[in-house]
N, C-alpha and C positions, 0 to 999 in steps of 0.2 A: 504493500500500500504506500502511496505517495501522499504526503501531507504538506500543504503550503501554509506558512504562518502569515497572519494578516491582522491589521488593526481595524476596528470598526469604521474609523474615518476614511479608510481606503475604499469602503463600499458605499457608505451613506452619502448620498449626493452625487454618486457616479454610477449611472445606470449601466455603463459598459463593463464594470468590474466583474460581475459574476461570469459573464461570457469569457472574459479574458482569463479568469482562473480556470474555468472548465477546459479551455483550449490548451492550457499549460501542460496537461497530462497528469493531473492529480485527481484523486477521488475524494479527498477530505481537505477542509480548511480548518486550521487551528486559529480561532478567532479570539482575540483578547477580550476577556470579560472583566478582569481586574489587572491593571497595568500601572507601572511606575511612571514617573515624569520622564519626558524625553523631548527632543526636538527632531521632528521627522520630515524627511523629504516626501513629497507626494507628487511624483512625476506624471501621474495620469489624471489627477482629479481636475474636473472642469472649473473649479472655483479657486484653487490655490496651488502653490508649489512647495511651500514650507508651512508646517503646522507646529506651533509651540504648545507643548503640553506641560504646564508649569508645576503640576502636582499629580500624585498618583490618584487614579479615579476608578470608580466602579461604573461599568457601562450598562447596568441594568437599573430599573427604578428602585430606589431605596425605600424600603418599608420600615419606618422607625421602630415598630414593635418587634422586629426581627433581630435587633442588635442590642448589645449590652454596653460596656464601657467604651469599646472601640467601634467607631462607626466610619465606614469609608466615605470619601467625598464624591460628590457628583461632578461630572465634567461641565464646563461652560462652552467648550469648543465643539461639542457634538450634542445632539439631543440626549436627554437622560436615558432613553431607551435605545441607544445606538446599537447595542449588541443585538437586540431583538430585531431591529430593522435590517441590519446586515445579515443576520441569520436567515431571515425569511427570504431575502433576495438571493442568497447563495443556495439555499435549499431548492428554490424555484428553478435554479439552473442545474439541478441534479446532483449537487455536492452535499456531502455530509459535513456537519459543523460540530467541531469539538471546542469546548470552552477552555481556552488558554488562561490559566489562573496563576498569577504571581502572589505568593503568600506573605513571607516575612520581609520582603523588600518594599518598604513604604516610608518615605521621608516625611509625608504629611502627618501620619499617626505617630511616628517616632519623635518628631520635633515637638508635638503637642503632649507627648507622654515620655519624657526623658528617663523616667524610672524603669521603663520597659525595654530599653535599647541595649545593644551590645556595648560593653565598655572594655577597653584593652587593659593590660596590666598596669598602665600608668593612670588609669581612671578616665581616659579620654573617651567620650561617647561617640558612637557612630549613629547619627540620627536616622539614617536610611535603613537601619538594621533592627528590626524587632527581634528580641531574644526569645526563643521558644522554651526557655526555662521558666517563663512566667505563665501562670494559668490564664491571665487575661489575654495573652497573645494566642495561646492554644485555643481558647474559647472563640476569639475573633476569627481564627482560621476555620474552625468548625462551622461557625455561622456563615462565613463567606462561602464555603463549599455547599452548605445546605441551601442558601439562597440562589446560588447559580443553578443548582440542579432543579429546584422547585420553580423558579421564575424563568430561568433561561431555557430549560428543557433541552439541553444539548444532546447530541448523539454520542458524545464522549467527553471525558474530563481529563485535562492535562494539568498536572501539578508542578509548578516551578518554584524554586526557593523553598522547598519543603524541609527546611532545616535552618541553621544559622547562616546569616550573611557574615562575611569577614572583612578584612581590611580593604581588599580590592573593590574599587567602585569608581566608575566613570561619572564624575560630577562636574559641576560648572567650574571651569578653569582649574582642573586638577593639577596640583603642584607637589607631587610626592616622589617623582622618579629620581630627583637629584640626591636623595638621601642614600642611594646605593644599597638599599636593603636587599638581602638575598631572598631566595625562595623560602628558605627556612625562617628568615625573619618575618616574612609575610604570613606564614603559618602561625608563628608565635603571636604576631600582632592581631591575628584573627581569633585568638582564644578570648572568650568572654569572661570578665571578672566582675560582672554586675552583682548585685546583692544576693541573687539566687544562685549564680554559678560559682562565685569565688569560694564559698564554704564547702563546696563539694570536692575541691581539689586538695591534694596533700599540701600541708601548710607551707612548704618552701616554694611552691610553684610560682607565685607571683615574683618573688625575688630572683629566681633563676631566669625567668623570662626577661625581666628588666635588665639584669646583668648581661644577658646575651645580646639584647638590642643595643645597649650602650657600650658593648665591648669591654665590660669590666669583669667578665668571667676569667678564671685563671688561665684558660687556653684560648687563643684567638679563634674565631669562627671562620672557617673557610667557606667559599661559595658552594662547596660540595656537601657541607654539613646539613643534615636534615633536622626537623623539629624533634624527631625521636632521639637523635644524637644529643641535642642540647638538653633535653629533659632527662635523659638517662634513666635511672630507676623510677622516676616519676611518670614516665611516658605511658606505661600500661594503664595506670589509674586515670590519668588525664584523658587519654583516648577513650577509655570506657565511659567516662562521664559524658564526653561530647557525643559519642555515637548513641548513647542511651537517650539523650535529649531528642535527637533527630528521629530515632526509632519510635519514641512515644508520640511525637507529633504525627508522624506518617501513619502509624497504626490507628490513631484516633480519627484521623481524617478519612482513612479508608473505611473505617467502621461507620462513620456518619454518612459517607457516600453510598455505601451498600444499603443502609436503611432507607435513605431518601430515594435512591434510584437503583435497585438491585441489578438491573440489566445494562446499565451504562458502563462501558469499559473505562478503566482508569489507567492513565499513562503517567509515569514518574520520570522527571528529568533527574538523572542519578549519576553518581560518580563512585566507582569502587574504592577510591582512596579514602580511608577513614578520617583523614585530616582535611578533606575538602570542605569548602564553604561556598556560599553564593547560590547561583541559579541551579546548579547541579549538586544536590545534597549528597552527603556521604551515604553509601549503601554497601558497606564492606561484606555483608553477609546475605545480601539479596532481600527480596520482599515478595513472598508468594501471594500476597493479597492483591497485587497489581496485575494488570493484564499486559502492559507494555513497559519496558525499561529503555530509556533513551539516553545515549551518551553524547557529550559534546564532541563535535568533529570540526573544529574551527582552526586547528593548528596544523602541525606537520602530519601528513596523512599516515605515515608509519606509526607515529605515536598515538594518533587517534585510533588506528586499527587495533593496536595493542590494548587500549582502554576498552574498545568495543568487545574484543575477544574475552577480556576479563569479565565484562558484564554478561556476556553470553554464558560463561562458565557458571555464573551465579544464578542465572535464570532457571526456572523450572521448565520441564519439557513442554508445558502448555503456554509458556510466556513467549511473547515476541520481543525482539530487541530492535531498537531504532537508532539510526544515525542522524544527529542534528547537524545538517550540512550547511555550511556557509556558502551562499551564492553571491555574496557582495565582496568588494575589495577587502583584502588583497587577492582574493581568488580572481583569476582571469575570466573574462567573458569569452571563453573558448570552449565550445561544446566538447571537443575531443579530450581536453584536459579534465573538464568536469566529469565526463563520462568515465574516464579512467579512475578518478577518485571515487565515484559511485561504485564501480566494480570492486575497488579495494575494500570499501566499507561492507559491501555485500559479502565478499569472501571472508571477512572477519566475523560475520555472524548477523549482520543487520538484515532484517526482513522488511523493515519500514524505512523510508527516507523522509526525514522531516526537514523541509527546505526553508531556510531563513534568508531572504524575506521577500515575498511576492509583491508587497506594496512598495518597497524601497528600491528594488532593482530597476535599472533603466530599461527602456524597450529593447536595446540590443542585448543586454545582459539576460533579460527574461527570455528572449528568443533563443539565446545560447543554452539556457537551462532547459527549455522545452526540447531542444534537439538532443541535449545530453540525456535526458530521461528516455527519449526515443531510442538513442544508440544503446543505452544501458539495457533497454528491454523490460 
């Protein structure tokens, strides 16, 4: 199955969008129902070319009685029911519509509720990152899933950021690269030390992380050092705490989804790395409750294929594995190159191709993607 990712504003107000998607060679559209802030190109829309989305928004009507402490915001740049309008138009063109749902990545709610966000070992808050160690955050995610299934009535549910966000975040005028932090440093800066997380770690953890970041540890940290190496004997316990938080959130959301819509398939954006944070949550032991496990394939194809193969190993015989394929720069708008990458991912175990992003890709790039899908077969 081929799945094209799309925003509601790519469809609402553009009557040509459903046909364009159907001609691409996909069977399903992953339509954003809850999405974070962004600034998006709209190369096909008859009314605009750039759309500013200043805060995360819920693209379904908000029913106040359905929410508790955390309530998502409505958009002002699209109709409040933009998801429903786009869904109906896409389904009329013969496409299935899955609800692409971003969970813990929410700068609007994080800024308004600083006690619920991820904080690093120095106490610095990450306002875009709701911490799943807090019951209020888990309850918000449960209600979000429930509302999407009840009001949105999608053909499938896609869960993104189903775990903690970390240090890495593209934000307005990001100015962090010059600090020369290593990949291990990034993992360490992604550990949460909020009031709920910190007490669960072994007592020296915060001091060890701070010393490593500031290079005051007894031995200098090389670029090859991992977070496991830095934490040493603390690593097992810290990793267990982190994975348990993600597991608890994921299993509660799957339970809610199965009660609300038993027959709707559930897709997880996942990473077999237990230290992973962000859109692709850690899944080091698999998740039999989901229908599809999708791995990020935006980097080196060989590395991506290895990650896919690991996710395939973790999958049950009945589960499908998907490759989240980048069709935007720096990938070339070359159908032969793209088709070769698709074959690499399929060989690694992917039975679904999740294509990012059908609304952002230029006409030549979209044409190259359509041809690549045809060549791939």
